[in-house]
C-alpha positions in Angstrom: -14.0 6.5 -0.4 -11.3 3.8 -0.7 -11.5 0.3 0.6 -8.8 1.1 3.2 -10.6 4.2 4.4 -13.9 2.2 4.7 -12.1 -0.6 6.6 -10.5 1.8 9.0 -13.8 3.5 9.7 -15.5 0.1 10.2 -12.6 -1.0 12.5 -12.9 2.1 14.6 -16.6 1.7 15.0 -16.3 -2.0 15.8 -13.7 -1.2 18.5 -16.0 1.5 20.0 -13.6 4.3 19.5 -14.4 7.9 18.7 -12.4 9.6 16.0 -10.8 12.0 18.5 -9.5 9.0 20.6 -7.9 7.2 17.6 -6.4 10.5 16.3 -4.8 11.0 19.7 -3.5 7.4 19.8 -1.8 7.8 16.4 -0.5 11.4 16.9 -2.9 13.1 14.4 -5.4 15.8 14.7 -9.1 14.7 14.6 -9.4 16.7 11.4 -6.6 14.8 9.7 -7.9 11.5 10.9 -11.4 12.3 9.7 -9.9 13.1 6.3 -8.2 9.7 6.2 -11.4 7.9 7.1 -13.2 9.8 4.3 -10.5 9.1 1.7 -9.5 12.7 1.4 -6.0 12.2 2.9 -3.7 9.3 2.1 -2.9 6.7 4.8 0.8 6.0 5.1 2.4 2.8 6.1 3.6 4.5 9.3 -0.1 5.4 10.2 -1.2 1.8 9.4 1.5 0.5 11.8 0.3 2.9 14.5 -3.4 1.8 14.0 -2.5 -1.8 14.2 -0.7 -1.2 17.5 -3.8 0.3 19.2 -5.1 -2.2 21.8 -8.4 -3.7 20.6 -8.0 -2.6 17.0 -9.7 -5.3 14.9 -7.5 -5.1 11.8 -4.0 -6.4 11.5 -1.2 -4.4 9.9 -1.1 -7.0 7.1 -4.8 -6.7 6.3 -4.5 -2.9 6.0 -1.3 -3.1 3.9 -3.2 -5.5 1.6 -6.0 -3.0 1.1 -3.5 -0.2 0.5 -1.5 -2.4 -1.9 -4.7 -3.3 -3.8 -5.6 0.3 -4.2 -2.2 1.2 -5.6 -2.5 -1.3 -8.4 -6.1 -0.7 -9.0 -7.6 -4.0 -7.8 -11.1 -3.0 -6.6 -12.0 -6.3 -4.9 -10.0 -8.9 -3.1 -11.7 -11.6 -5.2 -9.8 -10.3 -8.2 -6.5 -11.4 -6.6 -7.4 -14.9 -7.6 -7.1 -13.9 -11.3 -3.5 -12.9 -11.0 -0.8 -15.4 -11.7 1.9 -16.2 -9.2 4.4 -14.4 -11.4 2.3 -11.3 -11.5 1.9 -11.3 -7.7 5.7 -11.7 -7.3 6.5 -9.0 -9.8 4.1 -6.6 -8.1 5.4 -7.4 -4.6 9.0 -6.8 -5.7 8.1 -3.4 -7.1 5.6 -2.3 -4.4 7.4 -3.4 -1.3 11.2 -3.0 -1.4 11.2 -3.6 2.4 11.4 -7.4 2.7 9.4 -7.6 5.9 6.5 -5.8 4.3 6.7 -7.9 1.2 6.6 -11.1 3.1 3.6 -10.0 5.2 1.7 -9.0 2.1 2.6 -12.2 0.2 1.5 -14.4 3.1 -1.8 -12.7 3.3 -2.4 -12.7 -0.5 -1.6 -16.4 -0.7 -3.8 -17.2 2.3 -6.7 -15.5 0.6 -6.3 -17.0 -2.9 -5.3 -20.5 -1.9 -8.3 -22.9 -2.1 -9.1 -24.6 1.2 -8.7 -28.4 1.1 
């Protein structure tokens, strides 16, 4: 199971939703949604946006995009982001997110997570 799938399942449980309710809210069948939660079906950016818009959903769109982005470059843990140089992060963002809005949201979240607190 992917980190994104795990996070979505945990978010649904935290919000107190049944799979069937979330599936209805995002326009999917319960079977398709179950496959997403169990990592057998990819989770698109459009689905992430729909999940983030569910009232009471505990994950932001940016958090879910970060997890999806980390999976696509093979970073298994958020802590490993601290090992990337700024240049590597920028290069990755430019390749991964041609849409400027998505790139800015991802960059903001990455920098927030890897910048030491003073």
